[in-house]
N, C-alpha and C positions, 0 to 999 in steps of 0.2 A: 435380473438378467443384464449382463454388461452391454454397453452400447458405445459406439464410436461416432463422433460428430466431426465434420470437416469444415474449414473456413478458408476461402481464398485470401491471399495476403498481397498487399501492395508491393511494388518493386522496391520502394524505399524502406521496407520493413526488415529489421534484423531481429530474429528471436533472441539470440544470445545477447546482443547489445541492450535489448529492452529489459529482459529479466535480470540482467546484471547491471542495470543502470544506477541503482542505489541499494541501500541495505534492506529494502522491503522484502526481497526474496528470502531473507533469513528470518522473517517474522511470521509466526504461526497465524493462520493455518497454511501459509506458504511453506514449501520446502523445495530446495533446489538440488538436483542431482547433476553435478558438474561433469561427471564422467560420461554420462549419456545425454546431457543437456535436455533434461526433463524438468518441468516445473509442476509440482504437486500443489493442489489447493482443494479445500473442502467447500463446496457450494451449498448455500441454503437451497431448500427444495420445496418451497411453498409452505404455507402455515401448517404446523402440526405434522409435517412429514420428515422422515429421516434425511439428514443432509447427504449429499452425494460427493464422495471423494473423486477427484479427477486427476489425470496426468496429461499435461499439455506439452506437445513437442512439434517440431517441424518435420514434415515428411513429404518429399517430392514437390516442393514448392507450395505446400499447403500447411495449415495448422491442423493437427489431429488432436482431438480431445477424447481420451479413453475414460469412460465413466464406469464406475463399479456396478451401478444399477441404473435402470431406465429412470430418468427424472420425470417429475410431474409435468414439466414444461421444457422441452428441448430448446425451443427458441429463446427462452430466458437464459439458459446456459450459454448459448451462442452470443447473445447480447452482452451478458456479463463478461465473457471472455474477450469480446471486442473492447469492452470498457477497460478491463485489466491491462491489456496490452496496447491500448491507444491506437487501435487499428484504423480508426476513422479520423485521426489527427492528420491535417494537411501540413506537412513540414517542408514543402518545396521552397517556400519563402525563406525559411530558416537556412536551408542549404545554400540558397543564392546569396544570403548575407554573409556566410562564412567562406564562400568560394574565393580562392586566391590568398587566403590568410595562411601563411606557412604553418603556424602553430595549431591551426584548426583543420588542416587537411584530413586528419584522421577521422573527424566527425562524419564527413561525407563517405569516406572509404569504408568505414565500419557501419554505415547506415544507422548511426546513433541519433539520439535526440528525443526518443520517447522514454517516458518514465513510468515504470511499473506502478500500478496502484491497486487498491483493494476493490472488492465488488461494490461497496457502498462508501459514500463520503463519511458516514458515521464511523465506520471501521477505520478509515484513514485519519479521522479527527482524533479518535481515542489513541491510536498508535502514535500519532504526532505528539500528543500530550505526554506519552510515555518516553519520548526522546529528550524531553527538556530537563536540563540541570542534572544530568546523570551520565554514567558510562553507557556505552552500547551494550555491554554485557547485562547491565541491569534492565535496560530497555527490553532485551530479549526475554529476560526472566519474567518481567511484568506481563508482557503480551502472551507468553506461553501459559502463565498462570490464568489469565483471563480466559483463554481458549479452553484449557483443560478443566478448569473448575466451574466455568459458567456456560460454555458453549454446548449446544446439542450434540450428542454422540452420533458419529457416522457408522458405528458398528465395528465388527472385527475386520482384520486385514484380509483383502482378497489377493490371491497369488497373481492376478492379472496386472496389478498395478506395480510399477517399478518404483520402489522406495528403498531407502537405506535400512540396514538392520536397526539402527538407532531409532528411526522414525516408526518402524513397525512395533517397537516396544512401548511407545507412548500412545495415549488416547488420541484418536483422530476425530476431532470435533470441529464444527464450524465456529466462526467468530460469534460471540454472544450477541443477541439482539438487544435493542435498547430496553425492552421489558425484562429480559433476563438480567441485565446489569442493574435495573432499577429495583429488582426483587431482593437485593442484598444490602447490608448495612455499611456504614462508613468503617466500622471496626473490621468487617470482612475484608474490605479493600486494603486496610492498613496491615492486617495480620496475615491474611491468606494470599493476597495479590502482591504484597510488598510495595504498595503504591505510595507510601509515605505521605507527603503533603498533598498529593493528588487525590487522596481518598475522598474528601468531601466534594471535590470537583467532579469526580466520576458519578457520585450519587446525584448531585444537582443536574448534571448533563443528562444522565440516563432517564431521570424522572421527567425532565422537560421534554425530551424527544418521545418517550413512551406516551406521555400525555398529549402529544401532538401540539405542544406550545410552539415548537419550531422544528424544522426538518433540515438538517445539514445538506440533504440531497438537493435542495433548492439552489444551493450555491453553484451547482453545475450550469444552471440555465439562467442565473441572475442577470438582470439588465443593469445592475448597479455598476458605475465606473469602478475600476479596480481599487482606488484608495478608499471608496465607501464600502466596498465589499470587505476589504481588510478590516475596517472598523467594526463591521458586523461580526466577523470572525473573532475579533479580540474581545467581544462581549462575553464569550465563553471563558469561564474561569480556567486558568492554566494556559491560555493562548496569548502569547506576547508577539512581538514583531517577528522573531525567528519562526515560531510555529505557524503564524498566519501566512507568512511568505512561503513556507513549505506547502501549506494547504492550498494556497493560490496556484502553485505549480500543478498540484494534483487535480485541480478543477480546470486547468487549461489557461491560467493567467501567469505570465512569466516576467512580470515587472520587477519583482524583488529578488534579492540574492539569497535570502534565508541564511544569513551568516550565523554560524554557531562556532563553538570553540575549536572544533576540528578544522573547519574551513578557514578560520582566521589563522590557525597555526600553519596550514599549508601555504597560505599567502605570504606570511612572514618568511617562511623557509625558502620558497621558490621565487618570490618577487621583491622581497624587501630586506635581503641580507640578514635574515633571521631577527630583525628588529621589530618590536611591537609598534603598531601604528593605529591611528583612529580608523573607525569603520568608514568614515567619509573618504579616506584615501583609497580604501579597497573599492568602494563604490565608483570612485572616479576612474 
C-alpha cells in the first residue's frame, strides 16, 4: 500500500539548490525530474525486505515523500531523507561568512550550501571512487551497473510515482550492500561493471566492510581532526586527495577543495586567463 511521509524544513533550506548541488542527483539509484522538481531514490527497507522506491518533493513548505509501499520502518525513511538532504546542517555561520561578498550573494539568495548525499557513507565512498580518473559519463555507467547488476530489486513500476519514461524502462534497484558487492569477483567488476583498475579495490573494500573490519559510517561521527580523518579515508585503495576531500564534504567537513580536472579547468578559465597553474595558487 502506498504511503506518504512529511518533514518540516528549515527556512534556510532550498530543495532545488540541494538536489542540484552537484552531480549526485544523476547517479543511480537517484533520478531527478527537473520538469516537476522531484527526486527519486530507492531506499533499503530492512534486512531481507524489498527496497522501497520513493519520490521526494517540496509541497506547501514541507518535504513530501511518496513511497510505493509501506516501509518496515517509517522513521528510518525520514531519518535517511534528512541525511540525504542535509536538513540538520546548521549553515547560518556559512551565510554570515559570505554576506556582503558581491560574487557570493547568490548563495544566500538561493539558500544554497547543502550538498546532496547518499543514504550511507559506504554508498558515497563507492560512488566517489567511481568518479576518479575518468569521464562523468563513465562514472554514471559504473554506478548504474552496480545498482542494476548487484542491488536488490524494488519490483515493478507503480503508476503513483512520477518518473520519466526512460527510468521506468530500467530496473529499479537499491544501491548494493557491502555483502552484495563482496559476493562477486574482481573479474565481474572488470567485465560487468566496467570498473577497470578499480575492480580489485571494490573487492577489497566490500569484503572489509561486510566482515565488519571497518565501517565508513563511523566517519560521520569521528572525533579525529580533519587531517587525521583524511588520512584514514586515504587508507582505502582508490581514495587519494581529491576523493578524500570530496568524502569529507559529504560527512560534514569542508576543509579541502577536492580539486579535480573539471574544477581546475574552471579556475583556469574564470580566474587565471585560461593559463594552467599549480594547485597551491587555486588554494590560495
